[in-house]
Structure formats: structure tokens, C-alpha cells
TORBADREN-508522 format. One record per residue (C-alpha): residue number from 0; x, y, z. Coordinates in pm, 1 decimal. Layout:
# TORBADREN-508522
<NUM, <X, Y, Z>>
...
END
This chain:
# TORBADREN-508522
<0, <8549.3, -10566.7, -6516.5>>
<1, <8739.0, -10380.6, -6262.7>>
<2, <9028.6, -10493.1, -6061.5>>
<3, <8843.8, -10633.3, -5757.2>>
<4, <8598.0, -10830.9, -5989.8>>
<5, <8920.2, -10972.9, -6178.0>>
<6, <9056.2, -11058.6, -5833.6>>
<7, <8746.7, -11248.7, -5715.7>>
<8, <8733.3, -11432.0, -6009.4>>
<9, <9077.1, -11528.8, -5988.9>>
<10, <9062.8, -11655.0, -5631.9>>
<11, <8734.2, -11847.2, -5728.3>>
<12, <8919.5, -12030.8, -6004.1>>
<13, <9201.0, -12127.8, -5746.5>>
<14, <8990.5, -12303.7, -5471.1>>
<15, <9103.3, -12648.3, -5476.6>>
<16, <8867.5, -12929.3, -5470.1>>
<17, <9070.9, -13229.0, -5315.0>>
<18, <9217.0, -13274.8, -4984.4>>
<19, <9592.9, -13266.7, -4969.7>>
<20, <9832.9, -13082.6, -4750.7>>
<21, <9933.4, -12845.2, -5011.4>>
<22, <9546.9, -12786.2, -5073.5>>
<23, <9495.4, -12696.0, -4732.2>>
<24, <9758.2, -12443.3, -4727.7>>
<25, <9648.2, -12305.6, -5058.5>>
<26, <9278.3, -12269.5, -4930.0>>
<27, <9365.6, -12097.7, -4613.5>>
<28, <9557.3, -11836.3, -4826.7>>
<29, <9258.2, -11812.5, -5060.2>>
<30, <9062.4, -11730.4, -4748.6>>
<31, <9306.0, -11478.8, -4623.9>>
<32, <9290.2, -11295.3, -4973.0>>
<33, <8915.9, -11333.5, -4984.2>>
<34, <8878.8, -11153.1, -4643.2>>
<35, <9097.3, -10875.8, -4756.0>>
<36, <8894.7, -10815.6, -5065.9>>
<37, <8572.2, -10813.5, -4838.4>>
<38, <8741.9, -10556.6, -4625.0>>
<39, <8815.3, -10340.6, -4930.4>>
<40, <8489.2, -10395.1, -5101.2>>
<41, <8294.8, -10302.9, -4737.1>>
<42, <8493.5, -9957.9, -4747.0>>
<43, <8367.2, -9868.7, -5109.2>>
<44, <8037.5, -9734.8, -5001.1>>
<45, <7735.5, -9769.5, -4769.5>>
<46, <7562.6, -10034.9, -4992.3>>
<47, <7834.8, -10269.8, -4959.0>>
<48, <7912.5, -10185.1, -4611.0>>
<49, <7565.0, -10314.5, -4521.7>>
<50, <7581.6, -10602.7, -4738.7>>
<51, <7937.4, -10762.2, -4679.3>>
<52, <7931.1, -10879.8, -4303.9>>
<53, <7707.7, -11196.3, -4428.9>>
<54, <8016.8, -11291.4, -4622.7>>
<55, <8252.0, -11264.8, -4301.9>>
<56, <7991.4, -11468.8, -4094.7>>
<57, <7988.8, -11750.6, -4373.3>>
<58, <8385.1, -11747.5, -4384.5>>
<59, <8412.9, -11847.1, -4002.6>>
<60, <8208.0, -12157.1, -4073.7>>
<61, <8439.7, -12233.7, -4356.5>>
<62, <8750.8, -12185.6, -4162.3>>
<63, <8631.9, -12403.2, -3892.8>>
<64, <8543.0, -12669.1, -4158.2>>
<65, <8921.3, -12631.9, -4328.2>>
<66, <9042.8, -12685.7, -3966.3>>
<67, <8841.3, -12991.6, -3915.7>>
<68, <8994.9, -13106.0, -4255.8>>
<69, <9319.5, -13106.2, -4128.4>>
<70, <9287.1, -13257.6, -3771.6>>
<71, <9504.6, -13572.4, -3718.8>>
<72, <9213.1, -13754.6, -3537.0>>
<73, <8982.2, -13755.0, -3819.5>>
<74, <9013.8, -14044.2, -4091.7>>
<75, <9110.2, -13963.3, -4444.4>>
<76, <8757.3, -14019.5, -4537.0>>
<77, <8648.4, -13756.2, -4292.4>>
<78, <8911.8, -13509.0, -4393.7>>
<79, <8808.3, -13550.3, -4748.3>>
<80, <8449.6, -13504.9, -4672.8>>
<81, <8529.0, -13181.5, -4457.8>>
<82, <8750.1, -13035.4, -4726.7>>
<83, <8510.2, -13082.1, -4997.8>>
<84, <8249.1, -12921.9, -4760.3>>
<85, <8479.8, -12617.2, -4713.2>>
<86, <8577.4, -12573.8, -5076.3>>
<87, <8211.9, -12606.9, -5201.2>>
<88, <8110.4, -12348.5, -4917.3>>
<89, <8385.9, -12139.6, -5023.0>>
<90, <8300.1, -12139.6, -5383.4>>
<91, <7927.3, -12063.9, -5307.4>>
<92, <8008.3, -11755.5, -5089.8>>
<93, <8255.1, -11635.2, -5320.1>>
<94, <8004.1, -11675.7, -5613.7>>
<95, <7734.3, -11503.1, -5429.8>>
<96, <7975.3, -11204.3, -5347.2>>
<97, <8073.8, -11189.6, -5721.2>>
<98, <7695.0, -11161.9, -5808.8>>
<99, <7629.2, -10888.2, -5537.0>>
<100, <7948.6, -10708.9, -5618.1>>
<101, <7877.1, -10706.6, -6021.3>>
<102, <8068.0, -10398.1, -6138.7>>
<103, <8127.5, -10247.4, -5801.0>>
<104, <7890.1, -9945.6, -5897.0>>
<105, <7581.9, -10074.2, -5667.6>>
<106, <7465.3, -9808.1, -5439.2>>
<107, <7086.9, -9936.2, -5390.2>>
END
């Protein structure tokens, strides 16, 4: 396991599941770190350069959902639901990247 794979797994394990003000801050920092990892993976070779953009696209929807989970106009139940959707989508997106990235040596 290389350092990028280890970092992805560590981020994956940090994703919170319950909506709280602190967890919103945590998930936003995780998204930022994930974006940084995506940028570095994308630069590794042409295979990753072609296959990483879909992860950025998914992150935009996740960020929008996180934002909805923190809007004052939404009820607690709605905030919880939005946050749960965002954290689940982030976990799915990150798991897909972990599977795609594997050991960082794919070129096909």
C-alpha cells in the first residue's frame, strides 16, 4: 500500500455519519483533503488523468448537499437527511476511487 492509498483509507475512515456542527466542519475538511488527493492522483499518469474527472463531478453534488445540511431554513430532520446523503455519497465516491486507484500503478 502506497502513501496515497493509505491517505485515502484514512480519509474514508474519518467520514462522519451524524449531523452536528462539528461534523459539518469535519466533512468539509475531508472533502478538501480528498480534492487535493484527486489532483495528485490525476497528475500521476494518463490513465488517472482520464479517469479522475468523474470524481470531481460527484464531489460538486456532495458539497451542495453538505451545504443544504447546514442551512438554517431546513428542519433538524432535513439537515440530518441531507448530511446522511452527503456522507454516504462521499463514502461511495471515495470507495470507488480506492478501487480504481488500487496500488497506484494502473496504466491501462
